[in-house]
Structure formats: structure tokens, C-alpha cells
C-alpha positions as CSV (number, residue, x, y, z in Angstrom):
1,X,11.6,-18.0,-29.7
2,X,9.3,-15.0,-29.0
3,X,9.0,-13.6,-32.6
4,X,7.9,-10.0,-32.3
5,X,4.4,-9.4,-33.7
6,X,4.3,-6.7,-36.5
7,X,0.8,-7.4,-37.7
8,X,-1.6,-5.0,-36.2
9,X,-4.8,-6.3,-37.8
10,X,-7.8,-6.9,-35.6
11,X,-7.4,-10.7,-35.9
12,X,-3.7,-10.7,-35.0
13,X,-4.3,-8.4,-32.0
14,X,-7.2,-10.5,-30.8
15,X,-5.1,-13.7,-31.0
16,X,-2.2,-12.0,-29.1
17,X,-4.7,-10.8,-26.4
18,X,-5.7,-14.4,-25.9
19,X,-2.2,-16.0,-26.2
20,X,0.0,-13.7,-24.1
21,X,-1.3,-15.1,-20.7
22,X,0.0,-18.5,-21.8
23,X,3.5,-17.0,-21.2
24,X,2.8,-17.8,-17.5
25,X,2.6,-21.5,-18.3
26,X,6.4,-22.2,-18.0
27,X,6.3,-20.7,-14.4
28,X,3.4,-23.0,-13.5
29,X,5.4,-25.9,-15.0
30,X,8.6,-25.1,-13.1
31,X,7.0,-24.3,-9.7
32,X,6.7,-27.5,-7.6
33,X,3.5,-26.3,-5.9
34,X,1.4,-26.4,-9.1
35,X,0.5,-29.3,-11.2
36,X,0.3,-28.2,-14.9
37,X,-1.8,-30.0,-17.5
38,X,-0.8,-28.8,-21.0
39,X,-2.9,-31.2,-23.0
40,X,-4.3,-31.3,-26.5
41,X,-7.0,-28.6,-26.6
42,X,-6.8,-27.5,-23.0
43,X,-4.2,-25.9,-20.6
44,X,-4.9,-25.8,-16.9
45,X,-3.1,-25.8,-13.5
46,X,-4.1,-26.9,-10.1
47,X,-2.5,-26.6,-6.6
48,X,-3.4,-27.1,-3.0
49,X,-3.6,-23.4,-2.5
50,X,-7.2,-22.2,-2.1
51,X,-7.1,-19.2,-4.4
52,X,-8.3,-19.1,-8.0
53,X,-5.2,-17.8,-9.8
54,X,-3.3,-21.0,-8.9
55,X,-6.2,-23.2,-10.1
56,X,-7.0,-21.9,-13.5
57,X,-8.0,-23.0,-17.0
58,X,-6.3,-20.8,-19.5
59,X,-7.1,-22.4,-22.9
60,X,-10.0,-24.4,-24.1
61,X,-10.4,-25.7,-27.6
62,X,-12.3,-28.9,-27.3
63,X,-15.1,-30.8,-28.9
64,X,-18.4,-30.9,-27.0
65,X,-17.9,-34.4,-25.7
66,X,-14.3,-33.8,-24.6
67,X,-15.4,-30.5,-23.0
68,X,-17.9,-32.3,-20.8
69,X,-15.4,-34.9,-19.6
70,X,-12.7,-32.2,-19.0
71,X,-15.1,-30.0,-16.9
72,X,-16.1,-33.0,-14.8
73,X,-12.5,-34.1,-14.3
74,X,-11.3,-30.6,-13.3
75,X,-14.2,-30.0,-11.0
76,X,-13.7,-33.4,-9.3
77,X,-10.0,-32.7,-8.8
78,X,-10.8,-29.2,-7.4
79,X,-13.4,-30.7,-5.1
80,X,-10.9,-33.3,-3.8
81,X,-8.3,-30.6,-3.1
82,X,-11.0,-28.2,-1.8
83,X,-9.9,-25.3,-4.0
84,X,-11.7,-23.0,-6.4
85,X,-11.3,-23.1,-10.1
86,X,-11.1,-20.0,-12.4
87,X,-12.0,-20.8,-16.0
88,X,-11.0,-18.3,-18.7
89,X,-13.3,-18.1,-21.7
90,X,-11.8,-16.4,-24.7
91,X,-13.3,-15.5,-28.1
92,X,-11.7,-18.6,-29.7
93,X,-12.7,-21.0,-26.9
94,X,-14.5,-24.1,-28.0
95,X,-17.1,-25.5,-27.8
96,X,-19.1,-22.3,-28.6
97,X,-21.5,-23.1,-25.7
98,X,-18.7,-23.4,-23.2
99,X,-20.2,-20.7,-20.9
100,X,-23.5,-22.5,-20.7
101,X,-21.7,-25.8,-20.0
102,X,-19.7,-24.3,-17.2
103,X,-22.8,-22.8,-15.6
104,X,-24.5,-26.3,-15.7
105,X,-21.6,-27.6,-13.7
106,X,-21.9,-24.9,-11.0
107,X,-19.6,-22.2,-12.3
108,X,-20.7,-18.6,-11.9
109,X,-19.8,-15.6,-14.0
110,X,-16.9,-13.7,-12.5
111,X,-16.2,-10.8,-14.8
112,X,-16.0,-9.8,-18.5
113,X,-12.7,-7.8,-18.8
114,X,-12.1,-6.1,-22.2
115,X,-9.1,-7.3,-24.1
116,X,-7.1,-4.3,-25.2
117,X,-4.1,-3.6,-27.4
118,X,-1.8,-0.7,-28.3
119,X,0.4,-0.1,-31.2
120,X,3.5,1.2,-29.4
121,X,4.2,3.6,-32.3
122,X,1.1,5.4,-31.2
123,X,1.8,5.5,-27.5
124,X,0.9,8.9,-26.0
125,X,3.9,10.8,-24.8
126,X,2.2,14.0,-23.7
127,X,0.9,12.8,-20.4
128,X,2.1,14.7,-17.3
129,X,4.8,13.4,-15.1
130,X,4.3,12.9,-11.4
131,X,6.6,15.0,-9.1
132,X,8.9,12.9,-6.9
133,X,8.0,9.6,-8.5
134,X,10.8,7.2,-9.3
135,X,10.2,3.8,-10.9
136,X,12.6,0.9,-11.1
137,X,12.6,-2.8,-12.0
138,X,12.4,-5.3,-9.3
139,X,15.9,-6.8,-8.9
140,X,16.5,-7.6,-5.2
141,X,14.8,-9.6,-2.5
142,X,13.8,-6.3,-0.8
143,X,12.2,-5.0,-4.1
144,X,10.2,-8.2,-4.3
145,X,8.9,-7.7,-0.7
146,X,7.8,-4.2,-1.6
147,X,6.1,-5.4,-4.8
148,X,4.3,-8.2,-3.1
149,X,3.1,-6.1,-0.2
150,X,1.4,-3.6,-2.6
151,X,0.0,-6.6,-4.6
152,X,-1.4,-8.0,-1.3
153,X,-2.9,-4.7,-0.1
154,X,-4.5,-3.6,-3.4
155,X,-5.9,-7.0,-4.4
156,X,-7.0,-7.6,-0.8
157,X,-5.6,-11.1,-0.5
158,X,-4.2,-13.0,2.5
159,X,-0.4,-13.0,3.1
160,X,-0.1,-16.6,2.1
161,X,-1.5,-15.9,-1.3
162,X,0.9,-13.0,-1.9
163,X,3.9,-15.1,-0.8
164,X,2.8,-18.0,-3.1
165,X,2.3,-15.6,-6.0
166,X,5.8,-14.3,-5.4
167,X,7.2,-17.8,-5.6
168,X,5.3,-18.4,-8.9
169,X,6.5,-15.2,-10.4
170,X,10.1,-16.1,-9.6
171,X,9.8,-19.3,-11.6
172,X,9.1,-17.4,-14.8
173,X,11.9,-18.0,-17.4
174,X,14.6,-15.4,-17.4
175,X,13.9,-12.4,-19.7
176,X,10.1,-13.0,-20.0
177,X,8.6,-11.3,-16.9
178,X,9.6,-7.9,-15.7
179,X,8.3,-6.3,-12.5
180,X,8.3,-2.6,-11.5
181,X,7.9,-0.7,-8.2
182,X,7.1,3.1,-8.1
183,X,8.4,5.1,-5.2
184,X,7.4,8.5,-3.9
185,X,8.9,10.3,-0.9
186,X,10.8,7.1,-0.1
187,X,7.7,4.9,0.1
188,X,6.6,2.2,-2.4
189,X,3.3,3.3,-3.9
190,X,2.6,1.4,-7.1
191,X,3.5,-1.7,-9.1
192,X,3.2,-3.2,-12.6
193,X,4.4,-6.2,-14.6
194,X,5.3,-6.9,-18.2
195,X,5.1,-10.4,-19.7
196,X,6.8,-11.0,-23.1
197,X,5.0,-13.8,-25.0
198,X,3.2,-14.4,-28.3
199,X,5.3,-11.6,-29.8
200,X,3.8,-8.9,-27.6
201,X,4.3,-7.2,-24.3
202,X,1.5,-8.0,-21.9
203,X,0.7,-5.6,-19.0
204,X,-0.3,-7.1,-15.6
205,X,-0.6,-6.4,-11.9
206,X,-0.9,-2.6,-12.3
207,X,-1.8,-1.4,-8.8
208,X,-1.5,1.8,-6.8
209,X,-2.0,2.0,-3.0
210,X,-5.3,3.8,-2.1
211,X,-3.8,6.9,-0.7
212,X,-1.7,7.5,-3.8
213,X,-4.5,7.2,-6.4
214,X,-5.8,9.9,-8.8
215,X,-2.3,11.5,-9.2
216,X,-1.3,9.9,-12.4
217,X,0.9,7.3,-10.8
218,X,-0.9,4.3,-12.4
219,X,-0.3,5.9,-15.8
220,X,3.4,6.3,-15.1
221,X,4.0,2.8,-13.7
222,X,2.3,1.4,-16.9
223,X,4.4,3.7,-19.1
224,X,7.6,2.5,-17.5
225,X,6.8,-1.0,-18.8
226,X,5.6,0.2,-22.2
227,X,8.8,2.2,-22.7
228,X,10.9,-0.8,-21.9
229,X,8.9,-2.9,-24.3
230,X,9.4,-0.4,-27.1
231,X,13.1,-0.2,-26.3
232,X,13.3,-4.0,-26.7
233,X,11.8,-3.7,-30.2
234,X,8.2,-4.7,-29.4
235,X,5.5,-3.2,-31.6
236,X,2.4,-4.2,-29.6
237,X,1.3,-4.3,-26.0
238,X,-1.8,-6.0,-24.7
239,X,-3.8,-6.3,-21.5
240,X,-6.9,-7.5,-19.9
241,X,-8.4,-4.5,-18.2
242,X,-10.1,-4.1,-14.9
243,X,-12.9,-1.5,-14.5
244,X,-10.6,0.7,-12.4
245,X,-7.9,0.7,-15.0
246,X,-9.9,1.2,-18.2
247,X,-9.7,5.0,-18.2
248,X,-5.9,4.9,-17.7
249,X,-5.4,2.5,-20.5
250,X,-7.6,4.4,-22.9
251,X,-5.6,7.6,-22.2
252,X,-2.4,5.8,-23.1
253,X,-3.9,4.8,-26.4
254,X,-5.1,1.2,-25.8
255,X,-8.2,0.2,-27.7
256,X,-10.7,-2.6,-27.0
257,X,-10.6,-5.5,-29.5
258,X,-12.6,-8.3,-27.7
259,X,-14.4,-9.2,-24.5
260,X,-13.1,-12.0,-22.3
261,X,-15.1,-13.9,-19.7
262,X,-14.2,-15.5,-16.4
263,X,-16.1,-18.2,-14.6
264,X,-15.5,-19.3,-11.0
265,X,-16.3,-22.6,-9.4
266,X,-16.2,-22.9,-5.6
267,X,-16.1,-26.1,-3.5
268,X,-19.5,-27.2,-2.3
269,X,-18.6,-26.9,1.4
270,X,-17.5,-23.3,1.0
271,X,-20.7,-22.5,-0.8
272,X,-22.7,-24.0,2.1
273,X,-20.7,-22.1,4.7
274,X,-21.4,-18.8,2.9
275,X,-25.1,-19.5,2.5
């Protein structure tokens, strides 16, 4: 049961920022194309799809000795499948020198997104609306196609990646993942998602097509999810912010509580080809 978080202390919010992404684990487990390893101290998935989000380590709380063997095992599996690995390093990750260990095994730093949280009782309601913008939840196959096309364009990924991501999203347990599309003048212009896990509403996949940016649409597509979360009785929303979205989230009332880190390993042959 997803017991709603009421504690808004720094420690509780930081834990929620870390734990909410684990709400995607059931989708990885249900989807036949991914192999999920939910083991003592570590949770990771791997697939035969050459894109990091499908081959990802989400949780690491291991001893130094076990971390070394886990890194070697995961890298060997990724090398065999010829896929990249994305390793999430959170404030609670162990061992404490995990970043250094990853670098010794060929991982490179791939971003330090701030972990943010918002008490929904303090959500700003005075932000201007956008004329002609309508937002609705994804509910049909056509809605999914629109959602995935924006996801593909904004995140600049190949079509096979967007299609695979759509398959993964559709394997999320009912009532945990909600997706939104914003429309203006009959055209889809923005998307967002809300994941309910660890007692909070996580915000993901906020994206606006380039020609519709700087009009407040990103703010409104995020607000749609936040309003739904509050209507469902949630007290807290969290997110892992991109650089582009940081200003939007701060205006909505989100505050930074921690810094996360991402490390990327790429198969050796790919590195040689890029050199």
C-alpha cells in the first residue's frame, strides 16, 4: 500500500526523493523485454535495448566488497549485450566511495540533478494561465502516440527508444502512473507524468516542443499533475530536475533538498568508434 507521506522534515523528503523512482520497478518486472534484479542492497534492470534508461541501477546499498563484485557483474553483462549502463548515485548510496569505484570501472559522470520537493499545501496558485491550452490525461492509444512523439522529439531519441519506453510505461501497475498531454490550437505541445510511490507524487517526463516554449505551458502541464495529486490526498510532490526545468519548478514552490548523481558506462566498441 502506498501510505501517503505527511512528514515534511528534510530527512523524510530526501528519502522520498530517492525512493519514488523505485515505483518504476514493477513495470520493469512485468515487461518481458527487461530483466529485473531486485536483490539485497541493489536494484537494477538490463535489456537488449541500447539506451541507458532500460539498463539502469536504481538503488545501491552494499558493502565495499559486494559493490566491487556487483559493478564487475553488471558491466560484464552490459558488455555481453552491448548496451550502456546508467548508475544512479543517491545521498544514501553505499559504499560512500561508490562514485570513485564507478569511475575506476570506466563510468563517466553524466549529470548532477537536484532532488526537489514541494509541500502541496504551499503550491502556488497565482501563476498565469495559457490561452487556448487544454490538458488531459492519456487514456487512448491515440493519446499515447501523441505523448510518445513529444517525448521522442524533446528528448531527441530514436523512434525505437520511444516505442520501447511506451511499452514500459504501459506495464506500470494500474493507478500508479498518470500521463498528460497538453493541446493548443488542436496540436499536442507538451507532456508530463506523475508516479505515485513512497507516499509521494513524483513528476517526470515534463517536456514542451521547442516552438511552444517560454509561454508558461511547461508550468501548466506540471500543475495539472500536481492538482491531481492533491485531489487524491497527497501532501508531497518530488522530482529530479533538469537544468531547463529548474526555474519552472522553483516558481511552483519546489525546493532543493539534495543533489543526485548519474554515471554512464558505454560498451568499449562504442567508445572506440566515437574516438
